[in-house]
Every structure is written in structure tokens, then in C-alpha cells.
C-alpha positions as CSV (number, residue, x, y, z in Angstrom):
1,M,94.4,-42.0,16.9
2,P,91.9,-44.5,15.4
3,H,89.8,-43.3,12.4
4,P,86.2,-42.7,13.2
5,E,84.7,-45.2,11.2
6,A,86.6,-47.7,13.1
7,F,83.2,-46.8,16.2
8,A,81.0,-48.0,13.4
9,G,79.9,-51.1,13.1
10,P,76.1,-53.5,13.4
11,I,75.9,-53.1,17.0
12,P,76.0,-49.3,17.5
13,T,74.1,-49.4,14.2
14,F,70.8,-51.3,15.6
15,F,70.6,-49.6,18.7
16,T,70.3,-46.3,16.6
17,R,67.6,-47.2,14.9
18,F,66.3,-49.3,18.3
19,N,66.1,-46.1,19.6
20,L,64.7,-44.4,16.8
21,F,62.1,-47.0,16.5
22,L,60.8,-46.6,19.7
23,A,60.7,-43.0,19.5
24,L,58.6,-43.0,16.5
25,A,56.1,-46.2,18.0
26,G,55.9,-44.2,21.7
27,L,54.7,-40.7,20.0
28,F,52.3,-42.6,17.8
29,W,50.8,-44.6,20.8
30,L,50.2,-41.2,22.2
31,V,48.0,-40.2,19.8
32,G,45.6,-42.4,21.0
33,F,44.6,-44.8,18.2
34,P,43.0,-48.3,18.6
35,L,45.0,-51.2,19.3
36,A,44.7,-52.0,15.6
37,I,45.7,-49.5,14.1
38,D,49.0,-49.0,16.3
39,V,49.7,-52.5,15.9
40,V,49.8,-51.8,12.1
41,A,51.9,-48.5,13.1
42,F,54.1,-50.1,14.9
43,A,55.2,-52.9,12.8
44,L,55.7,-50.1,9.9
45,F,57.9,-48.3,11.8
46,A,60.0,-51.5,12.5
47,L,60.0,-52.3,8.8
48,L,61.4,-48.9,8.6
49,A,64.1,-49.4,11.1
50,A,65.4,-52.5,9.4
51,R,65.5,-50.8,5.7
52,A,66.0,-47.6,6.1
53,A,68.9,-45.5,6.4
54,T,69.6,-44.0,9.9
55,P,69.7,-39.9,8.6
56,R,66.1,-40.8,6.7
57,L,64.5,-42.1,9.9
58,R,65.8,-38.9,12.2
59,L,64.3,-37.2,9.2
60,L,60.9,-38.6,9.6
61,L,61.1,-39.0,13.7
62,G,61.8,-35.1,13.0
63,A,58.6,-35.0,10.6
64,I,56.3,-36.4,13.4
65,V,57.8,-34.3,16.0
66,L,56.7,-31.6,13.8
67,S,53.5,-32.4,12.6
68,L,52.2,-33.6,16.3
69,A,53.3,-30.3,17.7
70,L,51.7,-28.3,14.8
71,C,48.4,-30.5,15.3
72,E,48.2,-29.7,19.3
73,V,48.9,-26.4,18.7
74,A,45.7,-26.4,15.6
75,T,42.9,-28.3,18.5
76,R,44.3,-26.3,21.1
77,F,43.4,-23.5,19.1
78,L,40.0,-24.2,17.5
79,L,38.9,-25.9,21.2
80,R,40.0,-22.5,22.8
81,G,37.0,-21.9,25.8
82,A,34.5,-24.3,24.6
83,G,35.4,-26.9,27.2
84,S,37.8,-28.8,24.4
85,A,35.7,-31.3,22.3
86,A,37.4,-33.7,23.8
87,Y,35.4,-34.3,26.4
88,Y,31.6,-33.8,26.7
89,R,31.9,-33.1,30.3
90,P,34.2,-31.8,33.3
91,H,34.4,-35.4,34.4
92,E,36.5,-36.6,32.0
93,K,38.3,-33.7,32.2
94,H,39.5,-33.2,35.5
95,E,39.6,-37.2,37.0
96,R,42.2,-37.9,38.5
97,V,43.1,-41.7,40.4
98,R,41.1,-40.5,43.2
99,G,38.6,-37.3,42.8
100,Y,39.7,-34.7,40.4
101,E,42.5,-32.2,39.8
102,R,42.6,-29.9,42.6
103,D,41.2,-26.0,42.4
104,V,39.0,-26.3,39.6
105,D,37.0,-23.6,38.8
106,E,35.0,-23.7,34.8
107,T,31.6,-23.2,33.3
108,F,31.7,-26.2,30.7
109,S,28.7,-26.2,27.9
110,M,27.4,-30.3,28.2
111,P,26.4,-30.8,24.3
112,H,24.5,-34.6,26.2
113,G,24.4,-36.9,29.0
114,D,26.4,-40.0,29.1
115,L,24.2,-42.6,27.6
116,A,24.4,-40.4,24.2
117,A,28.9,-41.3,25.0
118,I,27.9,-44.7,25.3
119,D,25.7,-45.4,22.5
120,P,26.6,-42.7,19.7
121,L,23.5,-43.7,17.8
122,V,21.1,-43.2,20.4
123,S,17.9,-41.1,19.6
124,H,18.4,-37.1,19.7
125,T,15.5,-36.9,21.1
126,I,16.7,-37.4,24.6
127,R,19.1,-35.3,25.0
128,Q,19.7,-32.4,27.1
129,P,22.6,-29.9,26.7
130,R,23.3,-27.7,29.4
131,V,25.4,-25.5,30.9
132,V,26.9,-26.7,34.4
133,H,29.4,-25.2,36.7
134,F,32.3,-27.5,37.7
135,E,34.4,-26.6,41.3
136,T,36.8,-28.2,43.5
137,D,38.3,-28.0,46.7
138,N,42.4,-28.0,47.7
139,R,41.5,-32.1,48.2
140,G,40.1,-32.4,44.4
141,Y,36.6,-33.0,45.8
142,R,33.8,-31.7,44.3
143,N,33.0,-28.9,47.5
144,D,32.6,-25.0,46.7
145,S,35.5,-24.5,49.3
146,D,38.3,-26.6,51.2
147,Y,37.7,-28.6,54.3
148,A,36.8,-26.5,57.6
149,G,35.2,-28.9,60.2
150,A,32.0,-30.3,59.1
151,P,31.0,-32.7,61.3
152,L,29.2,-34.9,58.1
153,A,31.6,-36.1,55.4
154,L,29.5,-38.1,52.6
155,A,31.2,-40.5,50.3
156,G,30.0,-42.3,47.0
157,D,30.3,-42.4,43.4
158,S,29.4,-39.9,40.6
159,F,25.7,-39.5,41.8
160,L,27.0,-38.0,45.0
161,V,29.6,-35.7,43.2
162,G,26.4,-34.8,41.2
163,T,28.2,-35.5,37.6
164,G,26.6,-33.7,34.9
165,N,24.7,-31.3,37.3
166,D,25.2,-28.1,38.2
167,Q,27.5,-27.0,41.2
168,K,24.7,-25.5,43.2
169,D,23.0,-28.1,42.6
170,I,25.1,-31.1,43.7
171,L,23.7,-33.1,46.8
172,V,26.0,-31.5,49.7
173,N,25.1,-27.8,48.7
174,V,21.5,-28.6,49.0
175,L,21.7,-29.7,52.0
176,R,23.4,-27.2,53.0
177,R,21.6,-24.2,51.7
178,E,17.9,-25.8,52.0
179,H,17.8,-27.9,55.1
180,G,21.1,-26.5,57.1
181,V,23.2,-30.0,56.8
182,D,26.4,-28.8,57.5
183,A,28.3,-31.9,55.4
184,Y,31.3,-32.4,53.2
185,S,31.9,-34.8,50.3
186,I,35.0,-37.0,49.7
187,A,32.8,-38.9,46.9
188,S,34.8,-39.7,43.4
189,A,33.8,-42.3,40.8
190,T,35.5,-45.1,42.4
191,G,33.5,-48.5,44.4
192,P,32.2,-49.1,47.7
193,R,35.3,-50.0,49.0
194,D,37.5,-47.0,48.1
195,Y,34.2,-45.2,49.7
196,L,34.4,-46.2,52.8
197,N,38.8,-46.4,52.4
198,A,38.0,-42.6,51.6
199,I,36.6,-42.2,54.7
200,K,39.5,-43.8,56.9
201,M,41.4,-41.8,55.6
202,F,39.6,-38.9,55.5
203,E,39.0,-39.5,59.1
204,A,43.1,-40.1,59.5
205,N,44.4,-37.0,58.3
206,A,42.1,-34.3,58.4
207,A,39.2,-35.3,61.0
208,P,39.4,-37.4,63.8
209,S,35.3,-37.0,65.2
210,I,34.4,-37.4,61.5
211,H,31.3,-39.2,61.1
212,A,30.1,-40.5,57.8
213,M,27.0,-41.3,55.3
214,V,27.8,-43.8,52.1
215,F,25.7,-43.5,49.0
216,V,25.2,-47.2,47.4
217,F,24.4,-46.9,43.7
218,E,22.4,-50.1,42.3
219,G,24.1,-49.8,38.9
220,N,28.0,-50.2,39.2
221,D,28.5,-50.6,43.1
222,F,26.8,-54.6,43.3
223,R,28.3,-57.0,41.0
224,G,25.6,-59.4,39.2
225,P,24.4,-59.3,35.3
226,G,25.4,-56.7,32.9
227,R,25.4,-56.8,29.3
228,G,28.4,-55.8,26.9
229,L,31.3,-53.5,28.2
230,T,30.9,-51.3,31.0
231,R,34.6,-50.1,30.9
232,P,37.2,-49.6,28.5
233,S,39.8,-52.1,27.1
234,T,42.6,-52.6,29.5
235,Y,45.0,-51.2,26.6
236,D,42.4,-48.0,26.6
237,Q,42.5,-47.9,30.2
238,L,46.6,-48.1,29.9
239,K,46.6,-44.9,27.6
240,V,44.0,-43.0,29.7
241,R,45.5,-43.8,32.9
242,S,49.4,-42.3,31.5
243,W,47.2,-39.1,30.1
244,N,45.7,-38.5,34.0
245,A,49.3,-39.4,35.8
246,V,50.8,-36.3,33.6
247,G,47.8,-34.1,33.2
248,A,45.7,-32.7,30.3
249,V,48.9,-31.8,28.3
250,F,48.3,-33.5,25.3
251,G,44.7,-32.5,23.8
252,L,45.2,-33.7,20.1
253,G,45.5,-37.2,21.8
254,R,42.4,-37.3,23.8
255,L,40.7,-35.9,21.0
256,V,42.2,-38.7,18.3
257,F,40.8,-41.4,21.0
258,N,37.6,-39.9,21.8
259,G,36.9,-39.7,18.3
260,T,38.1,-43.1,17.0
261,R,36.2,-44.7,19.8
262,L,33.0,-43.6,18.7
263,L,33.6,-44.3,14.5
264,G,34.2,-47.7,16.1
265,R,30.9,-47.8,18.1
266,I,28.6,-46.3,14.9
267,L,30.9,-48.5,12.6
268,F,30.2,-51.7,15.0
269,P,27.6,-51.4,17.5
270,P,27.0,-54.1,19.9
271,V,24.5,-56.9,19.4
272,N,22.8,-56.1,22.4
273,A,21.1,-52.1,22.5
274,A,23.3,-50.1,24.7
275,V,21.1,-47.9,25.4
276,E,17.1,-48.6,25.3
277,I,14.4,-46.1,24.4
278,Y,11.2,-46.1,26.4
279,R,8.3,-42.6,26.0
280,V,7.8,-41.7,29.8
281,G,4.9,-39.1,29.7
282,R,5.2,-37.1,26.5
283,H,8.9,-37.3,26.2
284,D,11.5,-40.5,25.2
285,M,14.4,-41.0,27.8
286,G,17.1,-43.6,27.9
287,F,18.2,-46.0,29.9
288,Y,21.0,-47.9,29.9
289,G,21.5,-51.6,29.4
290,S,23.9,-52.9,31.5
291,Y,21.9,-50.8,34.7
292,I,18.3,-52.5,33.4
293,D,20.4,-55.8,33.7
294,K,21.7,-55.1,37.0
295,A,18.0,-53.7,38.2
296,T,16.4,-56.9,36.9
297,A,18.5,-59.2,38.8
298,N,17.7,-61.9,41.1
299,S,21.2,-61.0,43.5
300,L,23.4,-58.7,43.5
301,E,26.6,-58.8,45.8
302,I,28.9,-56.0,47.4
303,E,32.4,-56.2,47.7
304,L,33.9,-54.3,50.4
305,G,37.2,-56.7,51.5
306,S,39.0,-55.3,54.0
307,A,38.0,-51.7,53.9
308,L,34.8,-52.7,56.1
309,P,36.7,-52.5,59.4
310,G,37.4,-49.4,61.1
311,A,35.0,-47.5,58.7
312,V,32.4,-48.8,60.0
313,D,33.1,-46.8,63.1
314,H,32.5,-43.9,61.3
315,V,29.8,-44.5,59.2
316,E,26.3,-43.2,60.1
317,A,23.9,-44.4,57.7
318,V,24.5,-46.2,54.0
319,F,21.6,-44.7,51.1
320,F,20.9,-46.7,48.6
321,V,20.5,-45.5,45.5
322,P,18.2,-47.0,42.9
323,T,18.6,-47.0,39.0
324,K,17.0,-44.9,37.0
325,Y,15.4,-48.1,35.2
326,R,13.5,-49.2,38.8
327,V,12.7,-45.6,39.2
328,Y,10.3,-45.4,35.8
329,H,9.2,-49.2,36.0
330,S,5.6,-48.5,36.4
331,L,5.9,-45.1,34.0
332,L,7.0,-47.4,30.8
333,D,5.3,-47.0,27.9
334,A,6.2,-50.4,27.3
335,P,5.6,-53.3,29.4
336,G,9.2,-53.8,31.3
337,R,11.4,-56.6,32.3
338,R,10.0,-57.8,36.2
339,L,11.7,-56.3,38.9
340,R,12.4,-57.2,42.7
341,V,10.7,-55.3,45.0
342,P,12.8,-54.3,46.8
343,S,16.4,-54.6,45.0
344,P,18.7,-57.4,46.2
345,G,21.4,-54.6,46.6
346,H,19.3,-53.2,48.9
347,A,19.0,-56.8,50.5
348,T,22.4,-57.3,50.9
349,L,23.3,-53.9,52.0
350,E,21.5,-55.0,54.7
351,Q,22.8,-57.8,55.4
352,V,26.6,-56.0,55.4
353,F,25.4,-53.1,57.9
354,L,22.3,-53.8,59.9
355,P,24.8,-56.1,62.0
356,Y,27.1,-53.4,62.6
357,G,23.8,-51.4,63.9
358,I,24.1,-49.1,60.5
359,P,21.0,-48.1,59.2
360,V,20.6,-48.6,55.4
361,I,17.5,-46.2,53.8
362,D,16.2,-46.7,50.7
363,L,15.7,-44.2,48.4
364,T,13.7,-45.8,46.1
365,P,10.4,-44.9,47.5
366,A,10.9,-41.0,47.9
367,L,12.3,-40.9,44.4
368,I,9.4,-42.9,42.5
369,E,7.3,-40.8,44.3
370,G,8.8,-37.5,43.3
371,A,8.7,-39.0,39.7
372,H,5.1,-39.5,39.3
373,S,4.4,-36.3,41.2
374,L,6.7,-34.6,38.7
375,L,5.6,-36.1,35.7
376,E,2.5,-33.5,35.5
377,R,4.5,-31.0,34.8
378,E,6.3,-32.6,32.3
379,E,9.9,-32.8,34.7
380,Y,12.1,-35.5,35.5
381,V,13.9,-36.5,38.8
382,F,16.6,-38.5,36.0
383,W,18.3,-36.6,33.0
384,R,16.6,-38.3,30.3
385,D,20.0,-38.5,28.7
386,D,21.6,-39.6,31.4
387,T,22.6,-42.4,34.2
388,H,22.1,-39.9,36.7
389,W,19.7,-37.9,38.7
390,N,18.8,-34.0,38.0
391,A,18.1,-31.6,40.2
392,H,15.0,-32.7,40.7
393,G,16.0,-36.4,42.3
394,I,18.9,-34.9,44.2
395,R,16.8,-32.3,46.0
396,I,14.4,-35.3,46.9
397,A,17.6,-37.2,47.9
398,A,18.6,-34.1,50.0
399,R,15.2,-34.2,52.3
400,E,15.6,-37.9,53.3
401,V,19.2,-37.3,54.4
402,A,18.0,-34.4,56.0
403,A,15.2,-36.0,57.6
404,F,17.5,-38.7,59.0
405,V,20.0,-36.2,60.3
406,H,17.7,-34.4,62.0
407,A,16.2,-37.5,63.5
408,S,19.3,-38.7,64.8
409,T,20.3,-35.5,66.3
410,S,16.8,-35.0,68.1
411,R,17.4,-38.5,69.9
């Protein structure tokens, strides 16, 4: 019988060390550190795998596993019942590839809107903490209840989802409660091509006779100028997608991810201000720089690709949602950059949809009128610390949508 040492040798030892290296690197990668820190850590692990004795590597791996487990327990204990400091709003916590986690029913304390997340150095004078109720149905869409045959589907992005707003104030609920319009939201934070594909998929799988309205936002649904990065790096996107694929099972990773990116923005702020602050009435208001660039662009393009054919047969109307900067441009305390009126984005939508007989309705005039009227009461149609409209803005949009629906049914 061969002696056990006869099986020992450089090849088995290499594979053992290599597997230990992969285990060490994989565990560290899940923690959520930036690329630069990961590279340094991987180099250190490679050096240890090459030089340290195998028992020591196993001991190190066990110590890291135990440390991460303890940190994860501590993270969940400290953040229990607070919606988790790893998330400042329900959107990030429950977002999935298309739509959200199914059957969510949660009350969430938001310390601020998305502008404070975009720029951690933004003035505290614009912050508006709020408590929002966030609920999804069995398809992962933000509706109070599952689809039950509503004849109208609403397709769009975070404005239609109602990001940053309470469940009772989202557009689909205001339409039903205040205007008697039976509608169902199929919105998700994606893009125009996905809005149309969602209509086609919903028609094929759930509602063959569905009619739809599409909401297109000037800020991120068009291709055009925009300062800085509006999306995480490819490396960071890979980490986020990995977490989304397995669900929220590693709170420590997300907490470290958000914390280190926040620190990076503080230590290395971008050359151009990500958020600009203006005085509107008696209060400061934040405006996302990238959306200012879109609002002041000379031309904007939209990418629909192969999603347009087939979807247009079910689209009743397209609504153009302007940026906050366009709505409040005339009310800024300092001279703003020149705007083209109407928006080039609205003109682009007309070029695409009018040939199909689909009307394009601009929500800008109604929102501007509402902004001027509400300012007398020191109220606004957009959150001051967010890129999204608030309950006042949603209610104005709902009136315009309901007016179109009632006019269409009376013809």
C-alpha cells in the first residue's frame, strides 16, 4: 500500500493554495469595497497563498469567515427596524432586474432624497426627511393590489413608480382615488425601450386588450449632454447585480459599499458640481447638474430600437415629464441657463409617435402653473432635495392624465 506522502506533491499543493486564494478573494469581494482596495487585498492574498503554509491559510480563511459572520450579525442587529442604513430609500432595497421584489409592504424612514445621495456635500438646507409606505404586488410592480383587469396600464420610470413618495400619493392611486380612473402600474426604473417591451410582455401574458400610457422623463430617458457619471462604474454595477440576483442576504456588503462610495465623493469631489443649489421662494432647492444639462440641450435623442413595433398598437398617449430645472427655471433667484421651449425632448417624442396617431402631451405647462401657484403657500411640486416630483406634482399630473382619459372615452 502506498505511503500517504506519495500523493503529496507540487500539483495538489498548488490547487489547494489556489482554491484557498479564490475563497479568500471571493469573500473579500462580497464585502463591497471599491476596486482599488480589492486589488490591494487580492495581491496580498496571492502573496500569502504563495508563501504561507497551507494550515495557516486555512486558519486565515476560517478567521475571515467567522469575522464576516459576526459583522453581519452586528449589522443586522444595529440596523433592525430602521429600513437599514445601507439604504436611504426603498428603491435600492427592493429593486430587482425589472421592477421590485414581490409582495413588499414596508414603512420606510427616508433621511433625505436622491440629491443628497448623489452629492454628500450638498447643503443640509434642502433636506426633507420623510416617512414613506412602500408596497408592491405579486408581479413586483408598485400597486396596492394584484392586477384585476384594469383596462389601462401606465408604463414609465421612477416618476411613475413614485420614488421618494408615499404609497397613497403614487400616480396610479391618485388617478383611482380622485378621478375614478382604473389603472395599473407596470413602471420600473429602466428606460423607454423597456417601457415599450413591458407593455408588449404584459399584453401577451396578462391582458390581451390592454391600453397603455407611456411617461417619458426629460432627465434620463433621452440621450444628450450630461455632466459627470450618472451611473456607477462597470465594476460597481457587477457587485450590485450580484447582490440583486441573490436578494438582500448580505447587509454588511451593501453597508460598506455605500459608505466607501460616500467617503470617496467627499474626499474626491467632481470638478463640476453634481448638484446646484438655487433659492426658490423662501427656501433653497437642489437641482441635479446632469438634468440641468439635459434641460438646456439643443437636441435630445431617444433610443427605442425594435421595441416600437407591436407596442404602439396598445399605446393611447405619451406624456412628457419635464425636469425640475425646466419647471422652476423662471423662479430661480439667479439667472439660469437658456432653455429651449418646448423641450427638444418633447419634439423628439412627437417625431416618433405622431406618425402612429399617438398624441404626445407635455406636462410642463401644468407643472409650471402649479409651481407658481403653490409658491405663494411656500409649497413645491418637486421635493427640494430630490429629482422627483412630490405629491403636489403627482396630483397635477393626475389631473392632466384624467382629463385625457375622460376626453377620449367621451369621443
